[in-house]
C-alpha positions in Angstrom: 24.6 -9.2 -21.2 25.0 -6.2 -19.0 26.8 -6.4 -15.6 23.4 -6.1 -13.9 21.9 -8.8 -16.0 24.9 -11.1 -15.3 24.4 -10.7 -11.5 20.6 -11.4 -11.8 21.3 -14.4 -14.1 23.8 -15.7 -11.5 21.3 -15.3 -8.8 18.8 -17.3 -10.7 21.4 -20.1 -11.2 22.0 -20.0 -7.4 18.3 -20.4 -6.7 17.9 -23.3 -9.1 21.1 -25.1 -8.1 23.0 -24.3 -4.9 20.0 -23.1 -2.9 17.6 -25.8 -4.2 20.0 -28.5 -3.1 20.6 -26.9 0.3 17.2 -25.5 1.3 17.2 -27.3 4.7 20.7 -25.9 5.5 19.7 -22.3 4.6 16.6 -22.5 6.7 18.6 -23.9 9.6 21.2 -21.1 9.2 18.4 -18.4 9.3 18.4 -19.1 13.1 22.1 -18.2 13.5 25.6 -19.0 12.3 28.4 -21.0 13.9 31.4 -21.0 11.6 34.6 -22.6 12.9 36.9 -20.4 10.9 37.4 -16.8 10.2 39.3 -15.8 7.0 41.0 -12.5 6.6 41.3 -12.2 2.8 41.9 -9.7 0.1 39.1 -7.9 -1.8 40.7 -9.2 -5.0 38.0 -10.7 -7.3 40.2 -13.7 -8.2 40.6 -14.9 -4.6 37.3 -16.1 -3.1 37.8 -18.0 0.2 34.6 -20.0 -0.1 35.6 -21.1 -3.6 39.2 -22.0 -2.6 38.1 -24.0 0.4 35.0 -25.5 -1.1 33.0 -24.1 1.8 29.3 -24.3 2.1 26.9 -21.6 3.5 27.7 -20.9 7.2 31.1 -22.5 7.2 33.4 -19.5 7.0 33.2 -16.0 8.5 35.1 -13.8 6.0 36.4 -10.2 6.2 38.0 -8.9 3.0 40.0 -5.8 2.7 42.8 -4.4 0.4 45.9 -6.7 0.7 44.3 -8.9 3.5 45.8 -6.7 6.3 45.1 -6.7 10.0 45.9 -3.4 11.7 47.3 -3.4 15.2 44.8 -2.9 18.0 43.9 0.8 18.5 41.7 2.1 21.3 40.0 5.1 19.6 36.7 6.1 18.1 37.6 5.9 14.4 35.9 3.4 12.1 37.6 0.0 12.3 35.9 -2.4 9.9 38.4 -5.2 10.1 38.8 -4.9 13.8 35.0 -4.9 14.3 34.8 -8.2 12.3 37.6 -9.7 14.4 35.8 -8.8 17.6 32.5 -10.3 16.4 34.2 -13.5 15.2 36.2 -14.0 18.4 33.8 -12.7 21.1 30.4 -13.7 19.6 31.0 -16.5 17.2 33.8 -18.1 19.2 35.7 -19.2 16.0 38.3 -21.8 16.5 40.8 -20.3 14.1 41.7 -17.1 12.2 43.4 -17.6 8.9 45.1 -14.6 7.2 45.2 -15.5 3.5 47.3 -13.5 1.1 47.7 -14.2 -2.6 50.0 -13.7 -5.6 50.0 -10.5 -7.8 48.3 -8.5 -5.1 47.6 -4.9 -6.1 47.5 -3.7 -2.6 50.9 -5.1 -1.8 52.1 -3.6 -5.1 50.9 -0.2 -4.0 52.7 -0.7 -0.6 55.9 -1.6 -2.4 55.7 1.4 -4.7 55.2 3.7 -1.8 58.4 2.4 -0.4 60.1 3.5 -3.7 58.7 7.0 -3.3 55.6 6.8 -5.5 52.8 9.1 -4.3 50.1 7.2 -2.4 46.4 7.3 -3.3 44.0 8.9 -0.9 42.6 5.8 0.9 44.6 2.9 -0.3 47.9 4.5 0.5 47.4 5.0 4.2 45.8 1.6 4.5 48.6 -0.4 3.0 51.1 1.4 5.1 50.0 -1.1 7.8 52.5 -3.4 6.0 55.3 -0.7 6.0 57.4 -2.5 8.6 57.4 -5.7 6.5 58.0 -3.8 3.3 61.0 -2.0 4.8 62.5 -5.2 6.0 62.0 -6.8 2.5 63.6 -3.9 0.7 66.5 -4.0 3.1 67.2 -7.7 2.9 66.1 -8.4 -0.7 67.3 -5.3 -2.5 69.1 -7.4 -5.2 66.0 -9.4 -6.0 63.7 -8.6 -8.9 60.6 -6.5 -8.3 58.4 -9.6 -8.8 60.4 -11.5 -6.2 60.3 -8.6 -3.8 56.5 -8.3 -4.2 56.1 -12.0 -3.5 58.3 -11.7 -0.4 56.2 -8.8 0.8 52.9 -10.7 0.1 54.1 -13.4 2.6 55.8 -11.0 5.0 52.6 -9.0 5.3 50.8 -12.2 6.4 53.3 -12.7 9.2 52.9 -9.1 10.2 49.1 -9.4 10.3 49.4 -12.5 12.5 51.5 -10.5 14.9 49.1 -7.6 14.8 46.3 -10.0 15.7 48.0 -10.7 19.0 47.8 -7.0 19.9 44.0 -7.4 20.3 43.3 -8.2 24.0 40.3 -10.5 23.1 42.4 -12.4 20.7 45.1 -13.1 23.3 42.5 -14.1 25.8 40.9 -16.5 23.4 44.2 -18.0 22.5 45.0 -18.5 26.2 41.6 -19.8 27.5 40.1 -21.7 24.6 43.0 -22.5 22.2 42.1 -20.0 19.4 44.6 -20.7 16.6 46.2 -18.1 14.2 47.1 -19.4 10.8 48.6 -18.0 7.6 48.1 -19.1 4.0 49.1 -17.8 0.6 47.3 -18.5 -2.7 48.9 -18.6 -6.1 46.3 -17.3 -8.6 48.2 -18.5 -11.7 48.7 -22.1 -10.3 45.5 -22.4 -8.2 47.9 -23.6 -5.4 47.7 -23.0 -1.7 50.7 -22.6 0.6 50.2 -22.9 4.4 52.4 -21.3 7.0 54.4 -23.9 8.9 54.4 -23.2 12.7 58.0 -24.2 13.3 59.9 -23.0 10.2 57.7 -20.0 9.6 57.8 -20.9 5.9 54.9 -21.4 3.5 54.6 -25.0 2.5 52.7 -26.1 -0.6 49.6 -28.1 0.2 49.4 -31.2 -2.0 46.3 -31.2 -4.3 45.5 -34.8 -3.8 
């Protein structure tokens, strides 16, 4: 089966199973969406938010980019895909929470770490992952005796914290937090274990979510 045929076969399964069992929901959603949560996730094919959170159609507003990064607010005329999605989610959809979800063995985080060791950056990925440079530099300074794998995991989580701080640089995010209680959350997913860790508000550590 070719890649194209696999996609078409998957679509047919969707029509016969998921869509067939939720026709009314899809017809209702055609009139508009009202998701409660926005997820900022990685492009990684192993980490699908809808699958991890068992979400149905219309439940999650998701933006995915390399290494699940949120850039700081910038008032210029360049293209800002993630920032545009944030604006739409907060201003138009009025989501109740924004969750930045990282994951284990992230290639984008690995690229950021390698750049910190002097490896030449790629044309597009390199500048993008430099968003996490402040977190990377802190990890390299405080964890220089750790293994590369441990450093990468530390950066995967530190980059989530940085992105949460970057979210607060957006005026409309701060306003929504103040006026209607918009919450900012962090999560980290272990691909190998299928386990989800959630950022604790008080300790700022990632706590394993029990599976039962």
